[in-house]
C-alpha positions as CSV (number, residue, x, y, z in Angstrom):
1,M,66.2,18.2,55.0
2,Y,66.9,21.6,56.7
3,G,69.6,20.0,58.6
4,W,71.4,18.7,56.1
5,I,71.3,21.7,54.3
6,W,73.1,22.8,58.0
7,R,75.4,20.4,57.4
8,H,77.3,21.5,54.2
9,L,77.5,25.0,55.2
10,P,80.3,26.7,56.1
11,G,81.9,28.4,58.3
12,N,80.5,28.9,62.4
13,T,77.3,29.0,64.1
14,L,77.4,33.7,62.7
15,V,77.7,32.3,59.2
16,R,76.4,30.2,58.6
17,A,72.9,31.7,59.9
18,L,73.5,34.5,58.2
19,L,73.7,31.9,55.4
20,S,70.4,30.5,56.2
21,L,69.1,33.9,56.3
22,M,69.9,35.2,52.5
23,L,69.6,31.6,51.4
24,V,65.8,31.6,52.7
25,L,65.7,35.5,51.6
26,A,67.4,34.2,47.9
27,V,64.3,31.6,48.2
28,V,61.6,34.2,49.0
29,Y,62.8,36.0,46.2
30,T,62.7,33.4,43.3
31,L,59.4,33.2,44.4
32,F,58.0,37.1,44.2
33,E,59.4,37.6,40.9
34,Y,58.9,34.8,38.9
35,V,57.3,31.4,40.3
36,F,53.8,33.7,41.4
37,P,53.3,35.8,38.0
38,W,54.4,32.5,36.4
39,A,51.7,30.4,38.4
40,E,48.7,34.2,38.9
41,P,46.8,33.7,35.2
42,L,46.4,29.4,36.0
43,L,44.9,30.5,40.0
44,P,41.2,29.9,39.7
45,F,41.5,32.9,42.3
46,G,40.2,35.6,39.5
47,D,37.1,33.6,39.0
48,V,34.7,35.7,41.4
49,T,30.5,36.4,41.1
50,V,29.8,39.5,42.1
51,D,25.6,40.2,42.8
52,E,24.3,43.1,41.7
53,G,21.8,44.1,44.6
54,R,21.6,46.6,47.1
55,A,24.4,46.1,49.9
56,G,23.4,44.3,52.9
57,Q,19.5,43.2,51.7
58,P,19.2,40.1,49.4
59,E,17.9,40.3,45.5
60,Q,14.8,40.6,44.7
61,T,13.2,38.1,42.9
62,G,10.1,37.8,41.5
63,Q,8.8,35.8,43.4
64,D,9.6,37.7,46.3
65,R,7.7,40.8,45.6
């Protein structure tokens, strides 16, 4: 795929490298501005469970007392 893109870009090696960099930046921008915000509510990363015990100590139950 990358070879196909490289062969179809116009210009010499320097121009192709600059165009490739611009393409990568455009893809990254599109992902961060449009795709990731759209997909974020669909992902389970916000569904976390936190115990209410103190940090560093296991939670006490009725059997441990």
